[in-house]
Short mmCIF file of the C-alpha atoms (twelve columns), coordinates in Angstrom:
data_MODEL
# 
_entry.id   MODEL 
# 
loop_
_atom_site.group_PDB 
_atom_site.id 
_atom_site.type_symbol 
_atom_site.label_atom_id 
_atom_site.label_alt_id 
_atom_site.label_comp_id 
_atom_site.label_asym_id 
_atom_site.label_seq_id 
_atom_site.Cartn_x 
_atom_site.Cartn_y 
_atom_site.Cartn_z 
_atom_site.pdbx_PDB_model_num 
ATOM 1   C CA . UNK A 1   177.847 71.137  60.597  1 
ATOM 2   C CA . UNK A 2   178.860 74.009  62.905  1 
ATOM 3   C CA . UNK A 3   179.197 73.323  66.643  1 
ATOM 4   C CA . UNK A 4   177.793 69.774  66.558  1 
ATOM 5   C CA . UNK A 5   176.282 68.503  69.797  1 
ATOM 6   C CA . UNK A 6   178.190 65.369  70.915  1 
ATOM 7   C CA . UNK A 7   176.516 62.043  71.409  1 
ATOM 8   C CA . UNK A 8   175.371 61.456  74.984  1 
ATOM 9   C CA . UNK A 9   177.618 58.856  76.606  1 
ATOM 10  C CA . UNK A 10  176.822 56.890  79.779  1 
ATOM 11  C CA . UNK A 11  178.084 58.833  82.779  1 
ATOM 12  C CA . UNK A 12  179.027 61.858  80.671  1 
ATOM 13  C CA . UNK A 13  176.862 64.982  80.951  1 
ATOM 14  C CA . UNK A 14  176.748 67.843  78.487  1 
ATOM 15  C CA . UNK A 15  177.640 71.426  79.303  1 
ATOM 16  C CA . UNK A 16  177.180 74.758  77.599  1 
ATOM 17  C CA . UNK A 17  180.166 77.064  77.340  1 
ATOM 18  C CA . UNK A 18  178.969 80.570  76.518  1 
ATOM 19  C CA . UNK A 19  180.483 83.970  75.924  1 
ATOM 20  C CA . UNK A 20  177.851 86.481  77.019  1 
ATOM 21  C CA . UNK A 21  177.509 90.242  76.682  1 
ATOM 22  C CA . UNK A 22  174.627 92.358  77.916  1 
ATOM 23  C CA . UNK A 23  174.547 96.051  77.076  1 
ATOM 24  C CA . UNK A 24  172.065 98.424  78.684  1 
ATOM 25  C CA . UNK A 25  171.707 101.803 77.028  1 
ATOM 26  C CA . UNK A 26  169.958 104.427 79.170  1 
ATOM 27  C CA . UNK A 27  169.017 107.836 77.770  1 
ATOM 28  C CA . UNK A 28  167.199 110.858 79.217  1 
ATOM 29  C CA . UNK A 29  164.928 113.298 77.433  1 
ATOM 30  C CA . UNK A 30  166.688 116.113 79.300  1 
ATOM 31  C CA . UNK A 31  170.068 115.973 81.073  1 
ATOM 32  C CA . UNK A 32  169.913 115.008 84.754  1 
ATOM 33  C CA . UNK A 33  172.056 116.690 87.419  1 
ATOM 34  C CA . UNK A 34  173.268 113.443 88.988  1 
ATOM 35  C CA . UNK A 35  172.568 109.711 88.888  1 
ATOM 36  C CA . UNK A 36  172.944 106.875 91.406  1 
ATOM 37  C CA . UNK A 37  172.790 103.286 90.144  1 
ATOM 38  C CA . UNK A 38  172.596 99.852  91.750  1 
ATOM 39  C CA . UNK A 39  173.433 96.908  89.470  1 
ATOM 40  C CA . UNK A 40  172.855 93.190  89.989  1 
ATOM 41  C CA . UNK A 41  174.573 91.963  86.850  1 
ATOM 42  C CA . UNK A 42  177.286 89.587  88.072  1 
ATOM 43  C CA . UNK A 43  176.277 85.921  88.365  1 
ATOM 44  C CA . UNK A 44  177.470 83.625  91.120  1 
ATOM 45  C CA . UNK A 45  178.953 80.175  90.632  1 
ATOM 46  C CA . UNK A 46  177.206 77.111  92.037  1 
ATOM 47  C CA . UNK A 47  177.070 73.398  91.220  1 
ATOM 48  C CA . UNK A 48  175.524 73.740  87.738  1 
ATOM 49  C CA . UNK A 49  176.888 77.195  86.846  1 
ATOM 50  C CA . UNK A 50  180.550 78.193  86.776  1 
ATOM 51  C CA . UNK A 51  181.505 81.802  86.134  1 
ATOM 52  C CA . UNK A 52  184.945 81.643  84.521  1 
ATOM 53  C CA . UNK A 53  185.301 85.349  83.675  1 
ATOM 54  C CA . UNK A 54  183.007 88.314  84.276  1 
ATOM 55  C CA . UNK A 55  183.168 92.077  84.448  1 
ATOM 56  C CA . UNK A 56  180.751 94.976  84.750  1 
ATOM 57  C CA . UNK A 57  181.563 98.401  83.286  1 
ATOM 58  C CA . UNK A 58  179.777 101.742 82.997  1 
ATOM 59  C CA . UNK A 59  180.177 104.742 80.685  1 
ATOM 60  C CA . UNK A 60  180.739 107.567 81.508  1 
ATOM 61  C CA . UNK A 61  183.423 106.122 83.768  1 
ATOM 62  C CA . UNK A 62  182.528 105.808 87.425  1 
ATOM 63  C CA . UNK A 63  183.968 103.941 90.383  1 
ATOM 64  C CA . UNK A 64  182.035 100.696 90.884  1 
ATOM 65  C CA . UNK A 65  181.689 99.671  94.525  1 
ATOM 66  C CA . UNK A 66  181.095 95.938  94.993  1 
ATOM 67  C CA . UNK A 67  178.996 94.668  97.902  1 
ATOM 68  C CA . UNK A 68  176.631 91.808  98.690  1 
ATOM 69  C CA . UNK A 69  172.975 92.306  99.530  1 
ATOM 70  C CA . UNK A 70  170.865 90.422  102.057 1 
ATOM 71  C CA . UNK A 71  169.842 87.817  99.475  1 
ATOM 72  C CA . UNK A 72  173.442 86.972  98.620  1 
ATOM 73  C CA . UNK A 73  173.495 88.793  95.291  1 
ATOM 74  C CA . UNK A 74  176.654 90.536  94.068  1 
ATOM 75  C CA . UNK A 75  175.814 94.230  93.778  1 
ATOM 76  C CA . UNK A 76  177.732 97.041  92.084  1 
ATOM 77  C CA . UNK A 77  176.813 100.642 92.856  1 
ATOM 78  C CA . UNK A 78  178.071 103.883 91.342  1 
ATOM 79  C CA . UNK A 79  177.328 107.593 91.115  1 
ATOM 80  C CA . UNK A 80  177.572 110.011 88.193  1 
ATOM 81  C CA . UNK A 81  177.735 113.788 88.279  1 
ATOM 82  C CA . UNK A 82  175.791 115.611 85.588  1 
ATOM 83  C CA . UNK A 83  174.710 117.024 83.366  1 
ATOM 84  C CA . UNK A 84  174.130 113.529 82.014  1 
ATOM 85  C CA . UNK A 85  171.955 112.531 79.070  1 
ATOM 86  C CA . UNK A 86  172.988 108.902 78.553  1 
ATOM 87  C CA . UNK A 87  174.626 105.959 80.313  1 
ATOM 88  C CA . UNK A 88  175.867 102.642 78.938  1 
ATOM 89  C CA . UNK A 89  176.248 99.576  81.161  1 
ATOM 90  C CA . UNK A 90  178.046 96.465  79.949  1 
ATOM 91  C CA . UNK A 91  178.123 93.091  81.689  1 
ATOM 92  C CA . UNK A 92  180.102 90.372  79.934  1 
ATOM 93  C CA . UNK A 93  182.019 87.196  80.539  1 
ATOM 94  C CA . UNK A 94  182.474 83.486  80.002  1 
ATOM 95  C CA . UNK A 95  180.300 80.938  81.790  1 
ATOM 96  C CA . UNK A 96  179.825 77.185  81.804  1 
ATOM 97  C CA . UNK A 97  176.349 75.870  82.606  1 
ATOM 98  C CA . UNK A 98  174.936 72.379  83.083  1 
ATOM 99  C CA . UNK A 99  171.396 71.040  82.858  1 
ATOM 100 C CA . UNK A 100 170.431 70.108  86.426  1 
ATOM 101 C CA . UNK A 101 166.673 69.846  85.743  1 
ATOM 102 C CA . UNK A 102 166.175 73.116  87.610  1 
ATOM 103 C CA . UNK A 103 167.756 71.926  90.881  1 
ATOM 104 C CA . UNK A 104 169.934 74.597  92.525  1 
ATOM 105 C CA . UNK A 105 172.719 73.313  94.742  1 
ATOM 106 C CA . UNK A 106 175.895 74.917  96.019  1 
ATOM 107 C CA . UNK A 107 174.486 78.331  96.979  1 
ATOM 108 C CA . UNK A 108 174.697 79.182  100.659 1 
ATOM 109 C CA . UNK A 109 171.348 79.988  102.258 1 
ATOM 110 C CA . UNK A 110 171.439 83.410  103.939 1 
ATOM 111 C CA . UNK A 111 167.795 83.694  104.967 1 
ATOM 112 C CA . UNK A 112 165.214 81.376  106.563 1 
ATOM 113 C CA . UNK A 113 162.555 79.864  104.326 1 
ATOM 114 C CA . UNK A 114 159.817 81.895  106.032 1 
ATOM 115 C CA . UNK A 115 161.142 85.006  104.285 1 
ATOM 116 C CA . UNK A 116 160.080 83.522  100.946 1 
ATOM 117 C CA . UNK A 117 156.503 83.051  102.121 1 
ATOM 118 C CA . UNK A 118 155.954 86.771  102.687 1 
ATOM 119 C CA . UNK A 119 153.585 88.751  100.522 1 
ATOM 120 C CA . UNK A 120 154.824 91.780  98.604  1 
ATOM 121 C CA . UNK A 121 152.692 94.179  96.550  1 
ATOM 122 C CA . UNK A 122 153.955 92.586  93.329  1 
ATOM 123 C CA . UNK A 123 153.665 88.976  94.466  1 
ATOM 124 C CA . UNK A 124 150.362 88.957  96.324  1 
ATOM 125 C CA . UNK A 125 147.794 86.451  95.075  1 
ATOM 126 C CA . UNK A 126 144.201 87.675  95.014  1 
ATOM 127 C CA . UNK A 127 141.298 85.265  95.462  1 
ATOM 128 C CA . UNK A 128 141.118 84.471  91.731  1 
ATOM 129 C CA . UNK A 129 144.794 83.544  91.423  1 
ATOM 130 C CA . UNK A 130 144.708 81.589  94.695  1 
ATOM 131 C CA . UNK A 131 141.633 79.650  93.546  1 
ATOM 132 C CA . UNK A 132 143.193 78.955  90.142  1 
ATOM 133 C CA . UNK A 133 146.365 77.702  91.812  1 
ATOM 134 C CA . UNK A 134 144.462 75.320  94.041  1 
ATOM 135 C CA . UNK A 135 142.243 74.058  91.211  1 
ATOM 136 C CA . UNK A 136 145.211 73.426  88.926  1 
ATOM 137 C CA . UNK A 137 146.612 70.809  91.299  1 
ATOM 138 C CA . UNK A 138 143.599 68.497  91.013  1 
ATOM 139 C CA . UNK A 139 144.360 65.463  93.215  1 
ATOM 140 C CA . UNK A 140 148.149 65.748  93.017  1 
ATOM 141 C CA . UNK A 141 149.679 65.044  96.416  1 
ATOM 142 C CA . UNK A 142 153.394 64.924  95.620  1 
ATOM 143 C CA . UNK A 143 154.977 68.331  96.457  1 
ATOM 144 C CA . UNK A 144 157.189 68.338  93.363  1 
ATOM 145 C CA . UNK A 145 154.336 67.171  91.151  1 
ATOM 146 C CA . UNK A 146 152.189 70.009  92.490  1 
ATOM 147 C CA . UNK A 147 154.733 72.611  91.355  1 
ATOM 148 C CA . UNK A 148 155.064 71.022  87.918  1 
ATOM 149 C CA . UNK A 149 151.279 71.043  87.631  1 
ATOM 150 C CA . UNK A 150 151.154 74.691  88.667  1 
ATOM 151 C CA . UNK A 151 153.758 75.655  86.074  1 
ATOM 152 C CA . UNK A 152 151.936 73.776  83.334  1 
ATOM 153 C CA . UNK A 153 148.619 75.407  84.234  1 
ATOM 154 C CA . UNK A 154 150.052 78.939  84.296  1 
ATOM 155 C CA . UNK A 155 151.983 78.391  81.062  1 
ATOM 156 C CA . UNK A 156 148.752 77.308  79.373  1 
ATOM 157 C CA . UNK A 157 146.596 80.063  80.858  1 
ATOM 158 C CA . UNK A 158 148.969 83.027  80.443  1 
ATOM 159 C CA . UNK A 159 150.515 84.181  77.167  1 
ATOM 160 C CA . UNK A 160 154.103 85.410  77.033  1 
ATOM 161 C CA . UNK A 161 153.995 89.019  75.848  1 
ATOM 162 C CA . UNK A 162 157.484 90.552  75.969  1 
ATOM 163 C CA . UNK A 163 157.745 94.269  75.484  1 
ATOM 164 C CA . UNK A 164 158.028 96.045  78.812  1 
ATOM 165 C CA . UNK A 165 161.351 97.323  80.091  1 
ATOM 166 C CA . UNK A 166 159.988 99.088  83.158  1 
ATOM 167 C CA . UNK A 167 158.696 97.718  86.443  1 
ATOM 168 C CA . UNK A 168 156.393 94.703  86.158  1 
ATOM 169 C CA . UNK A 169 152.719 94.904  87.050  1 
ATOM 170 C CA . UNK A 170 151.455 93.191  90.214  1 
ATOM 171 C CA . UNK A 171 150.846 89.457  89.875  1 
ATOM 172 C CA . UNK A 172 147.071 89.691  90.330  1 
ATOM 173 C CA . UNK A 173 146.804 92.277  87.533  1 
ATOM 174 C CA . UNK A 174 148.945 90.157  85.202  1 
ATOM 175 C CA . UNK A 175 146.859 87.067  85.935  1 
ATOM 176 C CA . UNK A 176 143.640 88.958  85.242  1 
ATOM 177 C CA . UNK A 177 144.998 90.141  81.863  1 
ATOM 178 C CA . UNK A 178 146.089 86.572  80.958  1 
ATOM 179 C CA . UNK A 179 149.374 87.815  79.435  1 
ATOM 180 C CA . UNK A 180 152.671 89.248  80.593  1 
ATOM 181 C CA . UNK A 181 156.426 89.480  80.192  1 
ATOM 182 C CA . UNK A 182 158.790 86.828  81.555  1 
ATOM 183 C CA . UNK A 183 159.373 88.814  84.747  1 
ATOM 184 C CA . UNK A 184 155.627 89.324  85.202  1 
ATOM 185 C CA . UNK A 185 154.886 85.623  84.710  1 
ATOM 186 C CA . UNK A 186 157.654 84.788  87.186  1 
ATOM 187 C CA . UNK A 187 155.982 86.983  89.807  1 
ATOM 188 C CA . UNK A 188 152.641 85.292  89.105  1 
ATOM 189 C CA . UNK A 189 154.243 81.901  89.734  1 
ATOM 190 C CA . UNK A 190 155.848 83.163  92.962  1 
ATOM 191 C CA . UNK A 191 152.496 84.516  94.160  1 
ATOM 192 C CA . UNK A 192 150.683 81.301  93.235  1 
ATOM 193 C CA . UNK A 193 153.230 79.050  94.957  1 
ATOM 194 C CA . UNK A 194 153.153 81.114  98.143  1 
ATOM 195 C CA . UNK A 195 149.353 80.975  98.159  1 
ATOM 196 C CA . UNK A 196 149.784 77.189  98.388  1 
ATOM 197 C CA . UNK A 197 152.188 77.483  101.320 1 
ATOM 198 C CA . UNK A 198 155.360 76.832  99.290  1 
ATOM 199 C CA . UNK A 199 158.403 79.117  99.750  1 
ATOM 200 C CA . UNK A 200 159.177 80.827  96.438  1 
ATOM 201 C CA . UNK A 201 161.679 83.382  95.179  1 
ATOM 202 C CA . UNK A 202 162.077 85.520  92.062  1 
ATOM 203 C CA . UNK A 203 165.098 84.923  89.808  1 
ATOM 204 C CA . UNK A 204 166.500 87.355  87.265  1 
ATOM 205 C CA . UNK A 205 168.840 86.164  84.548  1 
ATOM 206 C CA . UNK A 206 169.438 85.622  80.851  1 
ATOM 207 C CA . UNK A 207 168.194 83.008  78.407  1 
ATOM 208 C CA . UNK A 208 171.195 81.896  76.367  1 
ATOM 209 C CA . UNK A 209 169.326 79.813  73.811  1 
ATOM 210 C CA . UNK A 210 168.199 82.683  71.625  1 
ATOM 211 C CA . UNK A 211 171.591 83.902  70.414  1 
ATOM 212 C CA . UNK A 212 171.062 87.667  70.126  1 
ATOM 213 C CA . UNK A 213 168.090 89.321  71.803  1 
ATOM 214 C CA . UNK A 214 166.984 92.943  71.797  1 
ATOM 215 C CA . UNK A 215 164.727 94.894  74.130  1 
ATOM 216 C CA . UNK A 216 162.757 93.180  76.890  1 
ATOM 217 C CA . UNK A 217 163.634 89.735  75.487  1 
ATOM 218 C CA . UNK A 218 167.280 90.326  76.488  1 
ATOM 219 C CA . UNK A 219 166.330 90.084  80.177  1 
ATOM 220 C CA . UNK A 220 164.740 86.871  81.382  1 
ATOM 221 C CA . UNK A 221 163.226 85.795  84.688  1 
ATOM 222 C CA . UNK A 222 161.793 82.708  86.341  1 
ATOM 223 C CA . UNK A 223 160.978 81.407  89.834  1 
ATOM 224 C CA . UNK A 224 162.386 78.916  92.306  1 
ATOM 225 C CA . UNK A 225 160.462 77.040  94.979  1 
ATOM 226 C CA . UNK A 226 161.690 75.027  97.948  1 
ATOM 227 C CA . UNK A 227 160.510 71.421  97.859  1 
ATOM 228 C CA . UNK A 228 161.583 68.914  100.487 1 
ATOM 229 C CA . UNK A 229 163.761 66.877  100.450 1 
ATOM 230 C CA . UNK A 230 165.305 68.229  97.223  1 
ATOM 231 C CA . UNK A 231 165.684 71.921  98.089  1 
ATOM 232 C CA . UNK A 232 165.380 74.837  95.667  1 
ATOM 233 C CA . UNK A 233 164.120 74.018  92.159  1 
ATOM 234 C CA . UNK A 234 163.550 76.440  89.276  1 
ATOM 235 C CA . UNK A 235 160.351 76.734  87.242  1 
ATOM 236 C CA . UNK A 236 160.023 78.898  84.145  1 
ATOM 237 C CA . UNK A 237 156.330 79.640  83.459  1 
ATOM 238 C CA . UNK A 238 157.212 81.788  80.435  1 
ATOM 239 C CA . UNK A 239 158.821 78.845  78.621  1 
ATOM 240 C CA . UNK A 240 156.897 76.067  80.340  1 
ATOM 241 C CA . UNK A 241 159.801 73.986  81.653  1 
ATOM 242 C CA . UNK A 242 162.409 73.909  84.412  1 
ATOM 243 C CA . UNK A 243 165.585 75.924  83.787  1 
ATOM 244 C CA . UNK A 244 168.229 74.159  81.722  1 
ATOM 245 C CA . UNK A 245 171.791 74.943  80.727  1 
ATOM 246 C CA . UNK A 246 170.386 77.776  78.598  1 
ATOM 247 C CA . UNK A 247 169.396 79.683  81.735  1 
ATOM 248 C CA . UNK A 248 172.068 81.946  83.241  1 
ATOM 249 C CA . UNK A 249 171.086 82.782  86.815  1 
ATOM 250 C CA . UNK A 250 172.036 86.313  87.926  1 
ATOM 251 C CA . UNK A 251 170.160 87.328  91.087  1 
ATOM 252 C CA . UNK A 252 167.459 86.192  93.520  1 
ATOM 253 C CA . UNK A 253 164.970 88.006  95.686  1 
ATOM 254 C CA . UNK A 254 161.588 88.027  97.314  1 
ATOM 255 C CA . UNK A 255 160.198 89.840  94.262  1 
ATOM 256 C CA . UNK A 256 161.370 91.624  91.105  1 
ATOM 257 C CA . UNK A 257 162.602 94.726  92.910  1 
ATOM 258 C CA . UNK A 258 164.969 92.807  95.202  1 
ATOM 259 C CA . UNK A 259 166.522 90.989  92.213  1 
ATOM 260 C CA . UNK A 260 166.264 93.672  89.503  1 
ATOM 261 C CA . UNK A 261 169.317 93.890  87.202  1 
ATOM 262 C CA . UNK A 262 169.336 97.686  87.577  1 
ATOM 263 C CA . UNK A 263 167.751 100.279 89.843  1 
ATOM 264 C CA . UNK A 264 168.504 103.979 89.645  1 
ATOM 265 C CA . UNK A 265 167.650 107.354 91.106  1 
ATOM 266 C CA . UNK A 266 168.419 110.653 89.417  1 
ATOM 267 C CA . UNK A 267 168.457 114.284 90.541  1 
ATOM 268 C CA . UNK A 268 166.391 116.352 88.174  1 
ATOM 269 C CA . UNK A 269 163.259 114.891 86.629  1 
ATOM 270 C CA . UNK A 270 163.595 113.488 83.123  1 
ATOM 271 C CA . UNK A 271 161.897 110.661 81.269  1 
ATOM 272 C CA . UNK A 272 164.200 107.651 81.035  1 
ATOM 273 C CA . UNK A 273 164.345 105.319 78.042  1 
ATOM 274 C CA . UNK A 274 166.112 101.959 78.212  1 
ATOM 275 C CA . UNK A 275 167.324 99.541  75.596  1 
ATOM 276 C CA . UNK A 276 168.905 96.143  76.254  1 
ATOM 277 C CA . UNK A 277 170.939 94.029  73.852  1 
ATOM 278 C CA . UNK A 278 172.088 90.500  74.688  1 
ATOM 279 C CA . UNK A 279 174.700 88.729  72.565  1 
ATOM 280 C CA . UNK A 280 175.550 85.065  73.154  1 
ATOM 281 C CA . UNK A 281 178.106 82.808  71.499  1 
ATOM 282 C CA . UNK A 282 177.543 79.341  72.910  1 
ATOM 283 C CA . UNK A 283 178.424 75.725  72.185  1 
ATOM 284 C CA . UNK A 284 177.556 72.476  73.911  1 
ATOM 285 C CA . UNK A 285 180.120 69.762  74.523  1 
ATOM 286 C CA . UNK A 286 180.630 66.772  76.770  1 
ATOM 287 C CA . UNK A 287 181.748 67.713  80.263  1 
ATOM 288 C CA . UNK A 288 185.029 65.796  79.924  1 
ATOM 289 C CA . UNK A 289 185.808 67.978  76.907  1 
ATOM 290 C CA . UNK A 290 185.227 71.146  78.882  1 
ATOM 291 C CA . UNK A 291 187.501 70.011  81.695  1 
ATOM 292 C CA . UNK A 292 190.520 69.243  79.494  1 
# 
C-alpha cells in the first residue's frame, strides 16, 4: 500500500506533510498597457500549520515587494509594463499541517473583535438569512454548539456549486439561490454568524485532500468565528465540517476582497480570463516521525 496512514498511538498525533503548487494563468483578450497586482499567496505558520518552504513567482519577471496588510496577511505586490497578454503566477512550497479541530492558535491578533462584526456589501445578512440563522439554532444555548448547528444547517440548505473564478456574489443573493462556490458559502456563514452577534472572518486557502484540482476548485475558502473561551475556530460550510489537516490557511479578512488570493488593476480595458491549477503531493505520518 502506498503512503500508509500509521496507527494512532496514545499521545501521538498525526500530521500531514504536503508539497503544494498553485499556478494561476491570467490571459487578456487584447494586450493591456500595464498591470498592477496584489497577491496574498504566502501562508503564515501557527500552532497547527508550519510553513517549511514557500516562494511566490510571477512571469513575465517583475520585482515582488513584500509587505503585511492590516489583517496580518503576507502580501506581495508587483507591476508589469505592457503590452501584456498573459501572466503566470506560481505559489509553491512545503508545509506541515495538524488536525486541531478547527481551533486556530499562535496567530497574533492585530485588530479588535468588533472589526469582525461589521457589515460589508458581500457579508450582509438580509432578513431571510438572519431569520434562517436564528431558527437553525433551535434551543441550543452553548456558543460553540450554536456555530456547529449553524454550519450544519447551511451545509444542508445550500449546495456547493464550484465554477466561478471571479468575485463572489453577495451573501444574501447566494442564500436566496440556495447554491454557491466555496468562497460564496464562506461569506454566507460569515454573514449569518455576525447576524447572531458572533465575530466572524473570511479565510482563503487550499484544500489539500483532493490531490490535483483545476479551475475554481483549486481555490478554497471557509470561515472562522470567535467563541469564548476557546478563541478563533474554523467552520467550512462547503464541506460541512471544521477545518482539518487538509486545509491550508492562506489569508484572513473581513470579507472575500480583504483576503482574496489575487487582486489586479490594468491600464487599457481588456476581458480577463483566469485559470487555476493546484497540485498536491501529501502524506500523513505520526508527529514523532515528522520531527526526526
